[in-house]
Every structure is written in structure tokens, then in C-alpha cells.
TORKOL-4160 file (C-alpha; in steps of 0.2 Angstrom, whole numbers, padded with zeros to 4 digits, m for minus):
116
<pt num="1" X="0033" Y="m0119" Z="m0037"/>
<pt num="2" X="0026" Y="m0102" Z="m0030"/>
<pt num="3" X="0021" Y="m0090" Z="m0043"/>
<pt num="4" X="0013" Y="m0075" Z="m0036"/>
<pt num="5" X="0007" Y="m0068" Z="m0019"/>
<pt num="6" X="m0008" Y="m0056" Z="m0016"/>
<pt num="7" X="m0008" Y="m0049" Z="0002"/>
<pt num="8" X="m0025" Y="m0048" Z="0011"/>
<pt num="9" X="m0027" Y="m0032" Z="0021"/>
<pt num="10" X="m0042" Y="m0027" Z="0032"/>
<pt num="11" X="m0052" Y="m0012" Z="0028"/>
<pt num="12" X="m0066" Y="m0003" Z="0038"/>
<pt num="13" X="m0075" Y="0005" Z="0022"/>
<pt num="14" X="m0074" Y="m0001" Z="0004"/>
<pt num="15" X="m0078" Y="0017" Z="m0002"/>
<pt num="16" X="m0063" Y="0025" Z="0008"/>
<pt num="17" X="m0051" Y="0012" Z="0003"/>
<pt num="18" X="m0055" Y="0013" Z="m0015"/>
<pt num="19" X="m0053" Y="0032" Z="m0015"/>
<pt num="20" X="m0036" Y="0031" Z="m0007"/>
<pt num="21" X="m0029" Y="0018" Z="m0018"/>
<pt num="22" X="m0037" Y="0023" Z="m0034"/>
<pt num="23" X="m0036" Y="0042" Z="m0032"/>
<pt num="24" X="m0020" Y="0044" Z="m0022"/>
<pt num="25" X="m0009" Y="0029" Z="m0026"/>
<pt num="26" X="m0015" Y="0027" Z="m0044"/>
<pt num="27" X="m0020" Y="0009" Z="m0042"/>
<pt num="28" X="m0033" Y="0001" Z="m0054"/>
<pt num="29" X="m0050" Y="m0006" Z="m0049"/>
<pt num="30" X="m0051" Y="m0025" Z="m0053"/>
<pt num="31" X="m0067" Y="m0030" Z="m0043"/>
<pt num="32" X="m0078" Y="m0026" Z="m0029"/>
<pt num="33" X="m0089" Y="m0038" Z="m0020"/>
<pt num="34" X="m0094" Y="m0026" Z="m0007"/>
<pt num="35" X="m0085" Y="m0034" Z="0007"/>
<pt num="36" X="m0070" Y="m0040" Z="m0003"/>
<pt num="37" X="m0060" Y="m0028" Z="m0014"/>
<pt num="38" X="m0046" Y="m0032" Z="m0027"/>
<pt num="39" X="m0035" Y="m0018" Z="m0034"/>
<pt num="40" X="m0019" Y="m0019" Z="m0044"/>
<pt num="41" X="m0005" Y="m0008" Z="m0050"/>
<pt num="42" X="0008" Y="m0014" Z="m0062"/>
<pt num="43" X="0012" Y="m0031" Z="m0057"/>
<pt num="44" X="0005" Y="m0032" Z="m0040"/>
<pt num="45" X="m0012" Y="m0035" Z="m0034"/>
<pt num="46" X="m0020" Y="m0031" Z="m0017"/>
<pt num="47" X="m0035" Y="m0039" Z="m0009"/>
<pt num="48" X="m0045" Y="m0030" Z="0005"/>
<pt num="49" X="m0058" Y="m0039" Z="0016"/>
<pt num="50" X="m0071" Y="m0029" Z="0026"/>
<pt num="51" X="m0068" Y="m0028" Z="0045"/>
<pt num="52" X="m0079" Y="m0014" Z="0051"/>
<pt num="53" X="m0074" Y="m0015" Z="0069"/>
<pt num="54" X="m0055" Y="m0014" Z="0065"/>
<pt num="55" X="m0046" Y="m0001" Z="0077"/>
<pt num="56" X="m0033" Y="0007" Z="0066"/>
<pt num="57" X="m0022" Y="0010" Z="0081"/>
<pt num="58" X="m0022" Y="m0009" Z="0084"/>
<pt num="59" X="m0019" Y="m0014" Z="0065"/>
<pt num="60" X="m0003" Y="m0022" Z="0062"/>
<pt num="61" X="m0007" Y="m0026" Z="0044"/>
<pt num="62" X="0009" Y="m0022" Z="0033"/>
<pt num="63" X="0016" Y="m0027" Z="0016"/>
<pt num="64" X="0033" Y="m0024" Z="0008"/>
<pt num="65" X="0032" Y="m0020" Z="m0010"/>
<pt num="66" X="0048" Y="m0020" Z="m0021"/>
<pt num="67" X="0050" Y="m0007" Z="m0035"/>
<pt num="68" X="0063" Y="m0005" Z="m0048"/>
<pt num="69" X="0061" Y="0015" Z="m0049"/>
<pt num="70" X="0059" Y="0020" Z="m0030"/>
<pt num="71" X="0064" Y="0039" Z="m0033"/>
<pt num="72" X="0051" Y="0041" Z="m0047"/>
<pt num="73" X="0037" Y="0032" Z="m0036"/>
<pt num="74" X="0041" Y="0041" Z="m0021"/>
<pt num="75" X="0040" Y="0058" Z="m0030"/>
<pt num="76" X="0024" Y="0054" Z="m0039"/>
<pt num="77" X="0016" Y="0050" Z="m0022"/>
<pt num="78" X="0023" Y="0067" Z="m0015"/>
<pt num="79" X="0016" Y="0076" Z="m0030"/>
<pt num="80" X="m0001" Y="0068" Z="m0027"/>
<pt num="81" X="m0001" Y="0074" Z="m0009"/>
<pt num="82" X="0001" Y="0056" Z="m0002"/>
<pt num="83" X="0006" Y="0057" Z="0016"/>
<pt num="84" X="0022" Y="0048" Z="0019"/>
<pt num="85" X="0024" Y="0040" Z="0036"/>
<pt num="86" X="0033" Y="0053" Z="0047"/>
<pt num="87" X="0047" Y="0039" Z="0051"/>
<pt num="88" X="0047" Y="0033" Z="0033"/>
<pt num="89" X="0054" Y="0045" Z="0021"/>
<pt num="90" X="0064" Y="0039" Z="0007"/>
<pt num="91" X="0081" Y="0034" Z="0013"/>
<pt num="92" X="0095" Y="0020" Z="0011"/>
<pt num="93" X="0094" Y="0007" Z="0025"/>
<pt num="94" X="0109" Y="m0002" Z="0032"/>
<pt num="95" X="0102" Y="m0018" Z="0025"/>
<pt num="96" X="0105" Y="m0012" Z="0007"/>
<pt num="97" X="0088" Y="m0005" Z="0002"/>
<pt num="98" X="0081" Y="0012" Z="m0002"/>
<pt num="99" X="0064" Y="0012" Z="0006"/>
<pt num="100" X="0049" Y="0023" Z="0011"/>
<pt num="101" X="0033" Y="0020" Z="0020"/>
<pt num="102" X="0015" Y="0025" Z="0021"/>
<pt num="103" X="0000" Y="0021" Z="0030"/>
<pt num="104" X="m0017" Y="0018" Z="0022"/>
<pt num="105" X="m0034" Y="0024" Z="0029"/>
<pt num="106" X="m0034" Y="0009" Z="0040"/>
<pt num="107" X="m0016" Y="0010" Z="0046"/>
<pt num="108" X="m0010" Y="m0004" Z="0035"/>
<pt num="109" X="0008" Y="m0001" Z="0033"/>
<pt num="110" X="0015" Y="0000" Z="0015"/>
<pt num="111" X="0033" Y="0000" Z="0013"/>
<pt num="112" X="0041" Y="0001" Z="m0004"/>
<pt num="113" X="0059" Y="m0004" Z="m0007"/>
<pt num="114" X="0072" Y="m0005" Z="m0020"/>
<pt num="115" X="0089" Y="m0014" Z="m0019"/>
<pt num="116" X="0104" Y="m0001" Z="m0020"/>
């Protein structure tokens, strides 16, 4: 009886992570324990743990977020100058999903998808 999932991603600096998710992706602040941060948007919640020695080029953190209006979400990110991953612009994939991806400041890969 699973009901929810709250991914935990590494971050190097709480201030930078908060600025990216709040200002650019328009998440809402839930709580900040200094070395542990919780943010939410619509029906999802993301948790971040402090990992000061994280090498972003070696970070394999990634999550897949489903949406019911991917074109509007994509356009809102573009309108707010969010950098879309060079290989992750909005497109329909062979597996029946329309997707796009971006990297946060710590190189956690966020992929957004919607069934077509």
C-alpha cells in the first residue's frame, strides 16, 4: 500500500538550491533544517540533503516527474530562462512519452514527462 514518494537529492549549498527551485522552477518552500531542505510544487515534494563534497560531474542523481500539461510546463520554464538540458528539449520519445530534461545546480537530472 504505497501512497507517495519523496525523492532525496544531494545539494552542495542550501542557498543556491533554494534559489534555483524557488525562483526559477517556482517551487514552494516547505522547511529548511540547514543541511536538509524540503520543497514542493503542485503534488510533488523534493527533499535535499547537504553533501558539501559532491562533485557535480560525478552526480548521478535523477528523478522522473510526470505532468498532465507538459507543453505549458516546458514553456513556463523557457519563459523564466531555465536552462533546458542540451539533449533534453521537449520531444516525443519512442516509448510513448513527451519529455524534456534539465539539470539543477548540482547536476541532479530532472526529467519531466507526459503520456502521449
